[in-house]
Rosetta silent file (secondary structure, phi, psi, omega in degrees, C-alpha in Angstrom):
SEQUENCE: XXXXXXXXXXXXXXXXXXXXXXXXXXXXXXXXXXXXXXXXXXXXXXXXXXXXXXXXXXXX
SCORE:     score description
SCORE:     0.000 S_00000001
   1 L     0.000  133.225 -175.863   10.617   33.288  177.119 S_00000001
   2 L   -80.402  154.651 -178.226   12.421   30.170  178.080 S_00000001
   3 H   -55.436  -36.750 -179.902   16.207   30.203  178.540 S_00000001
   4 H   -68.584  -32.604  174.985   16.570   27.921  175.483 S_00000001
   5 H   -64.264  -41.304  175.271   14.665   30.427  173.429 S_00000001
   6 H   -58.688  -45.373  179.762   17.064   33.202  174.412 S_00000001
   7 H   -64.276  -35.683  177.937   19.975   31.096  173.460 S_00000001
   8 H   -68.038  -38.519  179.033   18.424   30.312  170.067 S_00000001
   9 H   -64.921  -44.920  178.813   17.816   34.099  169.455 S_00000001
  10 H   -64.201  -41.852  176.203   21.362   34.842  170.423 S_00000001
  11 H   -61.244  -45.958 -179.061   22.780   32.076  168.129 S_00000001
  12 H   -65.226  -43.811  176.156   20.639   33.282  165.198 S_00000001
  13 H   -63.367  -30.465  176.098   21.649   36.854  165.714 S_00000001
  14 H   -76.852  -36.615  178.288   25.364   35.864  165.809 S_00000001
  15 H   -65.551  -44.701  179.805   24.927   33.852  162.540 S_00000001
  16 H   -62.412  -40.579  177.802   23.238   36.816  160.816 S_00000001
  17 H   -60.963  -42.735 -179.234   26.056   39.127  161.985 S_00000001
  18 H   -65.907  -49.835 -178.705   28.744   36.712  160.627 S_00000001
  19 H   -58.074  -40.248  176.519   26.892   36.464  157.341 S_00000001
  20 H   -63.218  -42.935 -174.821   26.592   40.297  156.997 S_00000001
  21 H   -66.148  -44.335 -177.638   30.369   40.607  157.846 S_00000001
  22 H   -68.046  -34.881  179.983   31.281   37.998  155.119 S_00000001
  23 H   -68.103  -44.246  177.680   29.055   39.663  152.534 S_00000001
  24 H   -59.670  -44.196  176.758   30.598   43.034  153.377 S_00000001
  25 H   -62.777  -45.432  173.778   34.089   41.650  153.140 S_00000001
  26 H   -58.322  -45.362 -179.450   33.383   40.006  149.777 S_00000001
  27 H   -58.053  -49.149  179.578   31.848   43.253  148.488 S_00000001
  28 H   -61.530  -32.297 -178.095   34.890   45.232  149.769 S_00000001
  29 H   -82.635  -34.704 -174.617   37.350   42.922  148.223 S_00000001
  30 H  -115.381  -32.042 -169.894   35.782   42.351  144.736 S_00000001
  31 H  -100.740  -33.841 -175.355   32.977   44.750  144.002 S_00000001
  32 L   -53.029  -41.160 -169.697   34.005   48.075  145.500 S_00000001
  33 L   -89.976   -4.807  176.896   36.640   48.819  142.943 S_00000001
  34 L   -81.589  130.167 -179.163   34.571   47.953  139.909 S_00000001
  35 L  -126.762  133.648  174.657   33.192   50.888  137.936 S_00000001
  36 L  -113.048  121.330  178.802   30.935   50.686  134.956 S_00000001
  37 L  -100.428  127.940 -178.912   30.857   53.723  132.669 S_00000001
  38 L  -131.361  159.886  167.376   27.801   54.239  130.624 S_00000001
  39 L  -127.550  167.343 -175.134   26.202   56.968  128.532 S_00000001
  40 H   -64.741  -36.033  178.403   22.699   57.699  127.613 S_00000001
  41 H   -61.601  -48.354  178.584   23.114   56.666  124.016 S_00000001
  42 H   -65.462  -37.599 -177.356   24.434   53.161  124.746 S_00000001
  43 H   -69.705  -40.900  177.916   21.749   52.583  127.320 S_00000001
  44 H   -62.954  -41.919  179.668   18.997   53.741  124.958 S_00000001
  45 H   -63.604  -40.554 -175.974   20.397   51.503  122.155 S_00000001
  46 H   -62.479  -44.112 -178.196   20.416   48.558  124.599 S_00000001
  47 H   -75.039  -35.232  179.548   16.791   49.118  125.552 S_00000001
  48 H   -81.470  -12.629 -179.904   15.510   49.813  122.050 S_00000001
  49 L   -75.169  121.282  178.913   17.189   46.882  120.468 S_00000001
  50 L  -102.772  127.369  176.773   14.585   44.117  119.915 S_00000001
  51 L   -67.903  144.897  179.842   16.099   40.642  119.783 S_00000001
  52 L   -83.214  119.947  176.742   15.121   38.518  116.767 S_00000001
  53 L   -91.828  127.084 -179.968   12.936   35.603  117.778 S_00000001
  54 L   -68.244  149.219 -178.434   13.269   32.556  115.632 S_00000001
  55 L   -65.123  133.410 -178.722   10.059   31.370  113.904 S_00000001
  56 L   -84.286  146.331  168.454    8.141   28.794  115.756 S_00000001
  57 L    82.838   15.079  176.827    6.860   25.558  114.087 S_00000001
  58 L   -80.766  120.259  178.442    9.437   25.479  111.279 S_00000001
  59 L   -91.001  152.942 -177.459   10.085   21.869  110.222 S_00000001
  60 L  -101.027    0.000    0.000   13.424   20.767  108.846 S_00000001
């Protein structure tokens, strides 16, 4: 490995660590405290509900 390759690997590793740190801090600040309460009935109703699709080819 050339010295420039080692420098590139080191820089890429640093960038990835910084990105992971930023993602963790964003999660910690905004997402961690959010809680969604669900029950089985509401989830089943959401999955079993079929959306109405408008008819195709209807002329005005």
